[in-house]
Backbone as CSV, one residue per row, in Angstrom:
resi,resn,N_x,N_y,N_z,CA_x,CA_y,CA_z,C_x,C_y,C_z
1,MET,26.929,12.174,-12.561,28.324,11.721,-12.557,28.810,11.362,-11.159
2,TRP,28.457,12.191,-10.171,29.052,12.031,-8.844,28.657,10.727,-8.177
3,ILE,27.379,10.344,-8.287,26.938,9.096,-7.657,27.664,7.906,-8.284
4,THR,27.697,7.885,-9.616,28.398,6.807,-10.321,29.858,6.752,-9.918
5,LEU,30.486,7.907,-9.865,31.913,7.977,-9.558,32.203,7.509,-8.138
6,LEU,31.363,7.916,-7.185,31.595,7.521,-5.794,31.366,6.025,-5.589
7,VAL,30.345,5.474,-6.266,30.108,4.026,-6.163,31.319,3.255,-6.674
8,MET,31.871,3.704,-7.804,33.033,3.033,-8.381,34.257,3.190,-7.481
9,ALA,34.436,4.365,-6.878,35.587,4.601,-6.011,35.526,3.739,-4.756
10,VAL,34.334,3.615,-4.168,34.176,2.759,-2.986,34.489,1.311,-3.330
11,ALA,34.017,0.866,-4.498,34.306,-0.508,-4.918,35.801,-0.737,-5.075
12,VAL,36.508,0.243,-5.649,37.961,0.132,-5.819,38.659,0.097,-4.460
13,SER,38.173,0.884,-3.506,38.835,0.949,-2.192,38.803,-0.380,-1.462
14,PHE,37.829,-1.242,-1.777,37.705,-2.536,-1.107,38.447,-3.654,-1.834
15,GLU,39.231,-3.328,-2.858,39.993,-4.368,-3.537,40.905,-5.080,-2.535
16,PRO,40.827,-6.405,-2.447,41.656,-7.130,-1.467,43.146,-6.863,-1.624
17,PHE,43.610,-6.734,-2.866,45.038,-6.485,-3.077,45.441,-5.132,-2.521
18,ARG,44.596,-4.120,-2.724,44.889,-2.774,-2.215,44.930,-2.770,-0.690
19,VAL,43.933,-3.416,-0.059,43.912,-3.498,1.405,45.084,-4.331,1.896
20,GLY,45.406,-5.411,1.169,46.536,-6.247,1.561,47.853,-5.500,1.521
21,MET,48.028,-4.613,0.535,49.242,-3.811,0.466,49.335,-2.844,1.636
22,THR,48.195,-2.329,2.072,48.188,-1.457,3.249,48.629,-2.225,4.489
23,VAL,48.103,-3.440,4.648,48.519,-4.285,5.776,50.014,-4.569,5.701
24,LEU,50.502,-4.828,4.495,51.923,-5.105,4.322,52.770,-3.902,4.722
25,MET,52.349,-2.702,4.329,53.099,-1.493,4.708,53.114,-1.312,6.227
26,LEU,52.019,-1.666,6.880,51.949,-1.530,8.339,52.851,-2.528,9.053
27,ASN,53.245,-3.589,8.352,54.103,-4.599,8.960,55.567,-4.437,8.574
28,ARG,55.887,-3.410,7.804,57.276,-3.163,7.431,57.944,-2.284,8.478
29,PRO,59.265,-2.199,8.470,59.957,-1.266,9.368,59.518,0.171,9.069
30,ARG,59.391,0.987,10.093,58.920,2.371,9.972,57.596,2.429,9.213
31,PRO,56.562,1.788,9.742,55.298,1.635,9.007,54.640,2.951,8.620
32,LEU,54.747,3.975,9.470,54.100,5.247,9.153,54.708,5.862,7.897
33,LEU,56.021,5.842,7.816,56.707,6.375,6.646,56.408,5.532,5.411
34,GLN,56.387,4.211,5.587,56.105,3.323,4.464,54.703,3.561,3.907
35,LEU,53.749,3.705,4.813,52.364,3.902,4.387,52.193,5.253,3.697
36,PHE,52.876,6.268,4.215,52.803,7.590,3.602,53.415,7.567,2.200
37,ALA,54.545,6.889,2.064,55.187,6.785,0.751,54.298,6.008,-0.218
38,PHE,53.660,4.954,0.279,52.742,4.157,-0.540,51.579,5.011,-1.040
39,LEU,51.019,5.831,-0.154,49.913,6.703,-0.516,50.348,7.754,-1.535
40,CYS,51.509,8.360,-1.297,52.007,9.390,-2.222,52.261,8.809,-3.610
41,GLY,52.869,7.626,-3.656,53.130,6.995,-4.941,51.855,6.683,-5.691
42,GLY,50.885,6.111,-4.997,49.625,5.761,-5.634,48.848,6.975,-6.088
43,PHE,48.808,8.001,-5.250,48.064,9.209,-5.592,48.718,9.922,-6.775
44,ALA,50.045,9.990,-6.766,50.758,10.666,-7.852,50.501,9.969,-9.185
45,MET,50.582,8.649,-9.193,50.344,7.904,-10.419,48.905,8.056,-10.888
46,GLY,47.958,7.902,-9.968,46.549,7.991,-10.334,46.176,9.350,-10.894
47,VAL,46.619,10.419,-10.246,46.279,11.767,-10.704,46.968,12.078,-12.026
48,THR,48.227,11.687,-12.165,48.950,11.954,-13.414,48.290,11.264,-14.591
49,VAL,47.986,9.979,-14.439,47.315,9.237,-15.512,45.960,9.855,-15.816
50,GLY,45.248,10.233,-14.767,43.932,10.829,-14.960,43.981,12.125,-15.748
51,LEU,44.921,12.988,-15.417,45.038,14.264,-16.120,45.401,14.050,-17.592
52,VAL,46.290,13.094,-17.842,46.675,12.812,-19.225,45.478,12.300,-20.028
53,VAL,44.716,11.381,-19.451,43.563,10.820,-20.158,42.484,11.871,-20.372
54,LEU,42.214,12.677,-19.344,41.118,13.643,-19.416,41.404,14.809,-20.356
55,PHE,42.646,15.260,-20.390,42.926,16.495,-21.119,43.861,16.327,-22.309
56,VAL,44.333,15.122,-22.567,45.189,14.890,-23.726,44.595,13.809,-24.623
57,ALA,44.393,12.620,-24.064,43.959,11.484,-24.878,42.523,11.622,-25.359
58,ARG,41.654,12.269,-24.598,40.241,12.295,-24.973,39.965,13.181,-26.184
59,SER,40.941,13.971,-26.620,40.740,14.825,-27.789,40.509,14.011,-29.055
60,ALA,40.881,12.726,-29.017,40.710,11.861,-30.194,39.330,11.212,-30.243
61,VAL,38.491,11.455,-29.217,37.177,10.813,-29.146,36.095,11.803,-29.549
62,SER,35.121,11.340,-30.306,34.013,12.187,-30.738,33.090,12.512,-29.570
63,PRO,32.896,13.780,-29.211,32.049,14.124,-28.066,30.574,13.827,-28.302
64,GLU,30.138,13.753,-29.592,28.734,13.464,-29.868,28.350,12.043,-29.463
65,GLN,29.262,11.105,-29.586,28.988,9.712,-29.231,29.423,9.373,-27.810
66,PHE,30.307,10.162,-27.263,30.870,9.881,-25.936,30.078,10.638,-24.883
67,THR,28.872,10.173,-24.589,28.012,10.839,-23.620,27.990,10.060,-22.314
68,LEU,27.660,10.751,-21.222,27.666,10.119,-19.902,26.693,8.944,-19.804
69,PRO,25.425,9.073,-20.241,24.516,7.915,-20.145,25.035,6.687,-20.899
70,ARG,25.605,6.900,-22.074,26.137,5.767,-22.838,27.310,5.109,-22.114
71,VAL,28.179,5.935,-21.560,29.314,5.394,-20.806,28.823,4.599,-19.604
72,GLN,27.824,5.112,-18.906,27.298,4.410,-17.737,26.702,3.057,-18.136
73,VAL,25.965,3.013,-19.241,25.367,1.759,-19.686,26.453,0.766,-20.078
74,VAL,27.453,1.226,-20.824,28.537,0.337,-21.255,29.280,-0.240,-20.054
75,ILE,29.625,0.633,-19.086,30.333,0.167,-17.893,29.459,-0.804,-17.101
76,GLY,28.168,-0.504,-17.004,27.263,-1.390,-16.289,27.176,-2.759,-16.918
77,VAL,27.086,-2.797,-18.248,27.028,-4.085,-18.955,28.324,-4.865,-18.763
78,LEU,29.460,-4.162,-18.845,30.745,-4.833,-18.620,30.840,-5.381,-17.201
79,ALA,30.313,-4.633,-16.222,30.315,-5.118,-14.838,29.466,-6.375,-14.698
80,LEU,28.321,-6.415,-15.376,27.457,-7.599,-15.328,28.137,-8.803,-15.976
81,LEU,28.810,-8.568,-17.097,29.517,-9.665,-17.764,30.660,-10.180,-16.895
82,THR,31.379,-9.254,-16.261,32.474,-9.658,-15.376,31.947,-10.449,-14.193
83,ALA,30.804,-10.013,-13.651,30.200,-10.741,-12.534,29.836,-12.164,-12.939
84,ALA,29.320,-12.317,-14.163,28.960,-13.653,-14.643,30.192,-14.537,-14.781
85,VAL,31.282,-13.969,-15.295,32.522,-14.733,-15.445,33.060,-15.158,-14.085
86,ILE,33.051,-14.229,-13.127,33.555,-14.536,-11.781,32.730,-15.641,-11.137
87,ALA,31.424,-15.603,-11.356,30.535,-16.577,-10.712,30.734,-17.991,-11.230
88,VAL,31.065,-18.128,-12.517,31.136,-19.469,-13.106,32.556,-19.999,-13.236
89,ARG,33.570,-19.102,-13.194,34.943,-19.565,-13.392,35.516,-20.071,-12.077
90,PRO,36.163,-21.231,-12.065,36.769,-21.738,-10.827,37.919,-20.858,-10.370
91,ALA,38.088,-20.786,-9.066,39.156,-19.961,-8.493,40.509,-20.597,-8.747
92,ARG,41.534,-19.740,-8.911,42.896,-20.223,-9.122,43.708,-20.049,-7.846
93,PRO,44.437,-21.060,-7.437,45.194,-20.986,-6.178,46.483,-20.187,-6.347
94,ASP,46.356,-18.828,-6.352,47.558,-18.003,-6.510,47.946,-17.306,-5.222
95,GLY,47.315,-17.670,-4.111,47.603,-17.013,-2.839,49.033,-17.235,-2.371
96,HIS,49.601,-18.428,-2.637,50.956,-18.717,-2.178,51.977,-17.845,-2.887
97,ARG,51.737,-17.592,-4.177,52.673,-16.758,-4.918,52.649,-15.326,-4.387
98,PHE,51.453,-14.829,-4.070,51.367,-13.486,-3.513,52.046,-13.417,-2.155
99,THR,51.849,-14.440,-1.332,52.458,-14.447,-0.003,53.971,-14.418,-0.089
100,ALA,54.544,-15.200,-0.986,55.998,-15.206,-1.145,56.506,-13.859,-1.621
101,TRP,55.778,-13.251,-2.563,56.182,-11.933,-3.056,56.074,-10.892,-1.956
102,ALA,55.014,-10.976,-1.135,54.827,-10.026,-0.045,55.945,-10.138,0.980
103,ARG,56.387,-11.354,1.257,57.475,-11.525,2.215,58.758,-10.875,1.716
104,ARG,59.029,-11.022,0.419,60.222,-10.384,-0.141,60.124,-8.875,-0.056
105,LEU,58.935,-8.337,-0.314,58.743,-6.896,-0.240,58.878,-6.394,1.184
106,ALA,58.407,-7.176,2.150,58.437,-6.746,3.545,59.842,-6.718,4.119
107,ASP,60.793,-7.370,3.474,62.153,-7.402,3.999,62.860,-6.056,3.889
108,GLY,62.485,-5.238,2.905,63.170,-3.971,2.700,62.773,-2.918,3.717
109,ARG,63.654,-1.925,3.906,63.387,-0.858,4.855,63.184,0.496,4.178
110,SER,63.615,0.642,2.942,63.557,1.933,2.271,62.116,2.331,1.958
111,PRO,61.743,3.599,2.207,60.398,4.060,1.853,60.168,4.100,0.349
112,TRP,61.265,4.075,-0.422,61.103,4.053,-1.873,60.410,2.779,-2.334
113,VAL,60.542,1.717,-1.564,59.843,0.481,-1.903,58.336,0.695,-1.790
114,GLY,57.920,1.363,-0.718,56.506,1.668,-0.548,55.984,2.587,-1.638
115,ALA,56.791,3.593,-2.004,56.385,4.507,-3.067,56.241,3.776,-4.396
116,ALA,57.198,2.879,-4.683,57.128,2.102,-5.925,55.900,1.199,-5.935
117,ALA,55.569,0.625,-4.770,54.371,-0.216,-4.684,53.124,0.616,-4.942
118,GLY,53.101,1.856,-4.426,51.976,2.742,-4.680,51.843,3.090,-6.142
119,LEU,52.973,3.351,-6.797,52.955,3.622,-8.234,52.406,2.434,-9.006
120,GLY,52.833,1.233,-8.601,52.398,0.034,-9.297,50.915,-0.240,-9.128
121,ILE,50.392,-0.018,-7.919,48.988,-0.348,-7.668,48.057,0.643,-8.348
122,ALA,48.570,1.837,-8.687,47.730,2.850,-9.329,47.890,2.883,-10.837
123,LEU,48.603,1.920,-11.399,48.690,1.849,-12.850,47.290,1.692,-13.452
124,PRO,47.063,2.245,-14.638,45.709,2.243,-15.208,45.098,0.849,-15.293
125,SER,44.000,0.656,-14.603,43.260,-0.603,-14.644,41.929,-0.358,-15.340
126,ILE,41.187,-1.427,-15.580,39.901,-1.297,-16.255,38.948,-0.421,-15.448
127,ASP,38.891,-0.642,-14.141,37.959,0.137,-13.325,38.346,1.618,-13.276
128,TYR,39.658,1.890,-13.263,40.089,3.294,-13.217,39.820,3.985,-14.550
129,LEU,40.093,3.306,-15.660,39.803,3.881,-16.967,38.299,4.099,-17.141
130,ALA,37.496,3.207,-16.570,36.046,3.386,-16.627,35.629,4.636,-15.858
131,ALA,36.251,4.863,-14.686,35.948,6.061,-13.910,36.350,7.323,-14.674
132,LEU,37.480,7.274,-15.340,37.914,8.418,-16.147,36.958,8.657,-17.309
133,ALA,36.416,7.591,-17.868,35.436,7.733,-18.949,34.179,8.433,-18.454
134,VAL,33.762,8.109,-17.240,32.588,8.762,-16.649,32.853,10.255,-16.472
135,ILE,34.033,10.604,-15.972,34.375,12.014,-15.769,34.428,12.754,-17.103
136,ALA,35.101,12.147,-18.086,35.249,12.801,-19.385,33.907,12.982,-20.086
137,ALA,33.021,11.999,-19.955,31.736,12.054,-20.642,30.748,12.998,-19.972
138,SER,31.051,13.448,-18.766,30.135,14.331,-18.045,29.998,15.689,-18.719
139,GLY,31.034,16.104,-19.459,30.997,17.412,-20.105,31.139,18.566,-19.134
140,ALA,31.573,18.286,-17.906,31.723,19.334,-16.905,32.937,20.204,-17.213
141,ALA,33.005,21.343,-16.548,34.134,22.244,-16.726,35.420,21.567,-16.275
142,ALA,36.546,22.072,-16.770,37.840,21.453,-16.469,38.098,21.396,-14.971
143,ALA,37.773,22.477,-14.261,38.008,22.503,-12.813,37.168,21.444,-12.104
144,THR,35.935,21.247,-12.560,35.063,20.232,-11.962,35.604,18.839,-12.223
145,GLN,36.112,18.601,-13.428,36.669,17.296,-13.751,37.918,17.002,-12.920
146,VAL,38.752,18.016,-12.711,39.928,17.823,-11.845,39.474,17.506,-10.422
147,GLY,38.452,18.214,-9.943,37.915,17.929,-8.614,37.359,16.527,-8.506
148,ALA,36.677,16.075,-9.571,36.143,14.711,-9.580,37.268,13.690,-9.571
149,LEU,38.333,13.974,-10.320,39.487,13.069,-10.355,40.126,12.950,-8.976
150,LEU,40.332,14.080,-8.300,40.928,14.060,-6.964,40.012,13.371,-5.965
151,THR,38.699,13.597,-6.098,37.739,12.956,-5.193,37.758,11.444,-5.359
152,PHE,37.772,10.988,-6.615,37.805,9.545,-6.866,39.034,8.920,-6.219
153,ASN,40.199,9.525,-6.423,41.419,8.958,-5.859,41.419,9.010,-4.336
154,ALA,40.872,10.079,-3.775,40.812,10.184,-2.316,39.957,9.072,-1.721
155,VAL,38.815,8.783,-2.352,37.936,7.718,-1.858,38.546,6.347,-2.135
156,ALA,39.152,6.189,-3.319,39.742,4.900,-3.678,40.882,4.515,-2.732
157,PHE,41.579,5.504,-2.190,42.680,5.239,-1.268,42.261,5.434,0.196
158,ALA,40.959,5.317,0.460,40.464,5.542,1.822,41.089,4.578,2.831
159,PHE,41.289,3.316,2.405,41.847,2.334,3.327,43.374,2.390,3.368
160,VAL,43.926,3.449,2.825,45.321,3.796,3.071,45.375,5.050,3.935
161,GLU,44.491,5.999,3.637,44.464,7.275,4.354,43.987,7.099,5.800
162,ILE,42.910,6.334,5.983,42.362,6.142,7.332,43.351,5.419,8.247
163,PRO,43.965,4.308,7.806,44.979,3.669,8.659,46.182,4.573,8.931
164,LEU,46.524,5.432,7.961,47.639,6.351,8.165,47.354,7.286,9.334
165,LEU,46.137,7.794,9.407,45.755,8.657,10.519,45.558,7.845,11.800
166,GLY,44.946,6.660,11.645,44.695,5.823,12.816,45.964,5.355,13.485
167,TYR,47.012,5.130,12.701,48.277,4.653,13.269,48.904,5.696,14.175
168,LEU,48.624,6.976,13.930,49.161,8.027,14.793,48.572,7.962,16.198
169,VAL,47.329,7.481,16.295,46.619,7.443,17.577,46.723,6.074,18.247
170,ALA,46.468,5.025,17.489,46.444,3.670,18.054,47.084,2.702,17.073
171,PRO,48.401,2.571,17.073,49.092,1.710,16.098,48.626,0.261,16.135
172,GLY,48.555,-0.308,17.337,48.192,-1.716,17.453,46.783,-1.998,16.976
173,ARG,45.842,-1.169,17.384,44.451,-1.377,16.993,44.262,-1.169,15.492
174,THR,44.976,-0.193,14.931,44.878,0.057,13.487,45.389,-1.136,12.695
175,GLN,46.528,-1.660,13.108,47.103,-2.813,12.418,46.187,-4.020,12.517
176,ALA,45.623,-4.254,13.704,44.726,-5.395,13.895,43.447,-5.234,13.075
177,ALA,42.909,-4.015,13.032,41.670,-3.774,12.292,41.874,-3.987,10.795
178,MET,42.989,-3.502,10.254,43.249,-3.669,8.829,43.513,-5.133,8.477
179,THR,44.192,-5.840,9.365,44.427,-7.271,9.125,43.112,-8.039,9.110
180,SER,42.220,-7.691,10.044,40.908,-8.351,10.088,40.099,-8.043,8.835
181,LEU,40.158,-6.783,8.371,39.436,-6.415,7.165,39.971,-7.179,5.954
182,HIS,41.290,-7.293,5.870,41.888,-8.010,4.752,41.498,-9.490,4.776
183,ASP,41.532,-10.087,5.961,41.152,-11.494,6.090,39.681,-11.688,5.711
184,TRP,38.837,-10.738,6.116,37.407,-10.850,5.799,37.176,-10.746,4.291
185,LEU,37.865,-9.817,3.637,37.711,-9.660,2.195,38.178,-10.909,1.455
186,ARG,39.283,-11.476,1.893,39.812,-12.669,1.225,38.938,-13.895,1.481
187,SER,38.152,-13.874,2.555,37.302,-15.018,2.869,35.992,-15.003,2.093
188,ARG,35.693,-13.884,1.441,34.438,-13.808,0.694,34.465,-14.782,-0.479
189,ARG,33.345,-15.448,-0.690,33.238,-16.376,-1.803,33.120,-15.610,-3.119
190,ARG,33.482,-16.279,-4.193,33.420,-15.644,-5.505,31.997,-15.203,-5.840
191,ARG,31.016,-15.946,-5.381,29.638,-15.560,-5.662,29.261,-14.269,-4.938
192,ASP,29.832,-14.048,-3.754,29.580,-12.789,-3.047,30.127,-11.607,-3.848
193,VAL,31.348,-11.768,-4.355,31.958,-10.714,-5.167,31.160,-10.501,-6.443
194,ALA,30.743,-11.589,-7.065,29.962,-11.487,-8.301,28.633,-10.791,-8.054
195,ALA,27.997,-11.085,-6.916,26.715,-10.461,-6.601,26.868,-8.956,-6.400
196,LEU,27.939,-8.556,-5.707,28.181,-7.131,-5.490,28.462,-6.425,-6.815
197,LEU,29.272,-7.043,-7.647,29.601,-6.450,-8.941,28.359,-6.366,-9.828
198,ALA,27.518,-7.377,-9.768,26.283,-7.364,-10.547,25.347,-6.254,-10.082
199,ALA,25.287,-6.037,-8.767,24.451,-4.966,-8.228,24.922,-3.604,-8.725
200,VAL,26.253,-3.394,-8.699,26.813,-2.135,-9.204,26.503,-1.988,-10.690
201,GLY,26.642,-3.074,-11.443,26.344,-3.028,-12.869,24.900,-2.659,-13.150
202,CYS,23.979,-3.234,-12.385,22.558,-2.925,-12.570,22.267,-1.451,-12.287
203,VAL,22.876,-0.924,-11.225,22.682,0.493,-10.886,23.168,1.383,-12.027
204,LEU,24.339,1.083,-12.565,24.900,1.896,-13.638,24.041,1.824,-14.900
205,VAL,23.550,0.641,-15.226,22.698,0.503,-16.411,21.408,1.301,-16.239
206,VAL,20.782,1.182,-15.075,19.520,1.901,-14.828,19.742,3.405,-14.881
207,VAL,20.791,3.882,-14.217,21.086,5.319,-14.226,21.361,5.806,-15.639
208,GLY,22.113,5.013,-16.409,22.425,5.406,-17.775,21.190,5.443,-18.662
209,VAL,20.323,4.449,-18.534,19.095,4.407,-19.352,18.175,5.561,-18.994
210,LEU,18.018,5.840,-17.715,17.143,6.934,-17.286,17.680,8.301,-17.710
211,GLY,19.008,8.390,-17.822,19.601,9.675,-18.170,19.737,9.900,-19.656
212,SER,19.431,8.885,-20.462,19.589,9.022,-21.924,18.370,9.697,-22.561
């Protein structure tokens, strides 16, 4: 479970939108407070949703069919299919709409805006629900599953946590480094993203097949 979970968490942490929101928080008034509020909002939403799915919603699923190897294979196949779609589908020019929305968000000064953005970015997505499926299918004790949930969120928000600490020591360098990282991620071609996603999918399928 842990290897699969960490691979998925690292992949989530590199989402361009997530890194872009961190850069945006660093460019708002009182950036340290904004970034902290953003992290708290995202972590609160992610952990709350995770606990509900793991200990409330999963009671409706048959444990005999919901095994970790099967979940890993299913997620791996879905990752491969998504990679194929990304590779062949033409890109849509939606960057201008995001830029305009980001400018409107950057105008505010209240930390509640950052917290709300964190809540929004941590809303249940396909990759997060897949990670929760891996945790639930592991059959581990409740305390271990809670630890796995917290670990996933901690790694997934690494590019919020690290800049938060870095800003205390070197604000200018932290802001420049995150901006460069965001620009680099956005410059990647769709085939690069598809190749990375396909690699993750292959790993998950192999691990799932070997563990079945």
